N, C-alpha and C positions, 0 to 999 in steps of 0.2 A: 505493500500501499503505499503511498505517498504524505508525507508529513507534510504542513502547512507551509513549510519557506522549501518543498523542492526535495526534500532527503529520500533517499532508496532507505527503506526501513526493511529488513528482515528479522520478523519475531520470534521471541523463545526463551523468552525469561521471565513472563509474568508473574508466574507461580512456580516455586522451585519446590520439590518435594525429598524425601531423605534420598541420597545418593542418585539425585536425577541430575544430568549432568548440560546445559546449554549457553549457547552465545546469542546473541543478539547485538546485530551491527549494522549500521547508520551510515550509509555514504552522502557527500554533502555533494549535491547535485551542481557540476560543471564546472568542479574541485577535484582534479583526479588525482585520488592518494591519500585526501583528506578523509578520517573516518573517525567515528566516535564506536567503541565495541565493549560492551560489558559481557562477562562471561561465567559461570559456575562450573565448578569440575574437581574430579579427584584423582590422586598421583599423578604420575608424568604424563604430560599432551603433547608438549611442542617437541619436536627432534629438534638438534641445530638447525640453523635458519639465516638470515637477512632481509630486514626492510629496505627500500631505498627512502623512509622518510625517521623522523623522529617519533620516537614510541615515549609517550608521558603518559604514566601509568600512577595508578592509586590502589592500593589495596585495602580491601574492604572487611574479608574476614577472611581466617586461616594463615596459613604461611603460605608467602610465596617464591619461589625457590628458582633460580635462574643462572646459568654461567656466562660469564658476558664478560673480554678482556681477559680469558684465562684466568679468573677469580668464579668461586662458588659463592653469591650471593643469598640473600634473604631477606625481602622486605615484610617486613609486620602490618598489622592492620592501623590506618592511620598514616603509614608510609608513602610515600610519592619516588617512581622509580621513573630513571632519564636514559633510553638507548638511542646511542647517535645512527643517523644513516650509516648502511650497509659494515653494520657492526656482528659478529657471528653469536647468535647467543640460544639458550634452549630456554624450557621451562617446564614447571608443574606446582603441587602442591609438595610444600617441605614436611608435612604429615599426614597423619590419617584422616585429618580432619577438610572437611570442605575446602575448598581455594575461591575466594569470590573478590574479583578485580574489575574494573574498568579501566578504559583506554583509550588517549587520542590518539590517533596517525596522523603527524602535520608534515607534508611534505616544506625541505627545503626553499622551496621556492615561495611558497605563502609566509614563512617565518620570517626571512631577508627584508623582506618591504616593512614590516612590523616594529622592526630595529633601528630603521632607517631615522630615526625621528633621534632614536639616542645615540647614534652615532657608534652605534658597536656591530660587530661583525656578528657570522653566525655562533651561536656560544657552543661549550665545549664545557660539559661538566662534569669532573674527573670522580668523582664519588657517585655512584650511579641512584644510592637509594640513601633520602635524607628525609628528614622531616621540617616541613614547612606550612602550618597552619594556615597563611594565608591562601598558600596557592591551593592547598585542599579544600577550603573554602569555595576557590573561583571552580579547579573542576569539579567541584559535587553540583554547584550552582548551575555549570556548564550543561551537565548531562538532565538534571532537574527541567534547565527551559527547553531541552531538546524532547526532553517527555511530555512537556507541559502542551497546554491549549495555546497558550501566546506567544507566538514566534512570529520573526520577521528576518528578513533578510541582512540584517545586519548582525547577525547574532555572528555570525562566523568571524566578522571582523572585531568584536569584542574579545569571542576566546583566541584570537592571534594574539591581540595584544596584550592578553593576560600571561599565556606562556610566556611571551617574550619577555617579560618581564621578569617574568618567574625564575626564567632559565638565564637570564641573566644576571640575577642578583646572586645564583649560584654557580654560577661559570666562572672557568680560572682562565686561562690564557685563550681569548677567542679563534676560532678559525678565522683567518683574512682571506676572503674573498679578492679577487683582481680586481681594481678600480677600472681599469680600462675593458671589462668583460663584456663582450658583447650582447647585451641582456635581451635586446630587441630581437637580435635574430635567434637566441634560447628560446623565447616565449612563441616565435614562429616556427621553429623545428616542432617542440613539443605541442602547438595543438595542428602542426599538420598530422605527427603522430597520434594522436587523441583521435584525429578525425579517420583514419586509416587500417584501423585495429585490428579488421577482419582479415588484413592480406597483406603481403610481406611486401615491406620496401627497403629501397635498394639506397648506400650515399650517397649517390648521385641526385636523386628526388631532394635529399636535405641539401644539398649544395645549391640545387637550383632553386628553393624555397628559400633561404636563407643567405645566397650572395655570398659567402665562406667556404672553405676548401673542407673536408671530414676532418682531417685531423685535427686544424682548428678549433672546427665545432667539439670534437670530442674532447679537446683540452678544456675548453671553456665550461661545459657538462661537468667536467671531475670538480672543476675550481668553485662552480657558482652552487649545482645541484650534489656535488658530492656524488655522483653516479654517472654512468656513461650512457651515451644514447641508446645502444644497444639495450641493457639493463633497461633503461628508462620505458623505451616500447613494450619490453618482458610484461614489467609491473604492471604497465596499464591494461593488455590485454590477463591478465590473472585477474585484476578487479574488475573488469568487465564480466569475466567467469565468473566468480563468487556471486556478483548481482544478478546473474542467470540462475545459478545455484540456488540464491535464495528463492526466487523465483519459482522454482520447483522446476528447473528444465533438467532434463535428464544429461547425465554426464558428459556423453559422445556429444550430443545437442550444441551443450555448452561451450566442447573442445571447439567444434565448427567453427560456431558462431565468432568465438573470439579468435580465430586464427591458427590455431594451434594444427598440428599434420594429422592428429590423430590421437585418441584419448590418452596412449600409454605415453607420448609427448609431453600433451597436457598434464596429466598425473605429475611425473619426473620433474618438472617446472614447477607445478604447484607445492611439491613436499619441500623443495630446496628451497622454498620464499616462503612458506609458513610453518613447515616441519611437521605436517601431518599431511594425508591423502586429503583429495577433495572426495571423498566419500564420508571420511570420520569429517569435516569439515560439514559435509551437509548431513551426517544425524546432530552434530551438535545443534545448528539452526533448528531441527525440527526436537531435539529434546530424546532421539532416539542415540541406546548404547546400542555401541556396535564391539 
């Protein structure tokens, strides 16, 4: 169903019973990669994987266990955790109790403009688990607004500013993006890829669209978005596939409509990106055990 501000919603968490594992995912319309997620599950769920977005989470119940940057970490109820783009991590419950948490996935390209007024580059938070009552309140308020009936198109801007300010307060040395990066060309390349997810595209097409050569574009992507054009395109395809799965589309059909060669190709990339199979993801969306 569609939320009032045009968000795509996959339901599955309204009522949780004992050992009932569920995920609810809300994708921001027109903002690829921007996602709100809430989950409940037991034990280890996510195998090692990496996103091309910031992941800002809040542990609501249980113990959240994950391995990140070579160290085993734990987040307790009330703790905030921050995972940086393209950093490998896994995830699961740290004990026998149910793990309940919410997460914001924010693309660097959306976060950077929210930092501009502060004269800051992209923040790097060295301690991935910390306690910040003010930021925790903002994250909870964000999820309350997404769930409520009072929504407007300015909500995402408010969320981005709150997250940008919160991360900046906890960041060490910022990750500096070159000031002369071709931002207009990067946006054009992203828009072109977003519009052609169902087919393969080639570097020559992006050179035509942006007016710069493929190597300059690749360097710019890595500097500004912390990922490559190829991985950006792959992750947007996977975003589309997850939306289709949330609507009940069969795996093979979701794979084809998202531009993957076949279901096996789709499943392999899905597991690398999210740490679980698309079948398992679909089961969590509908609250079924697998």
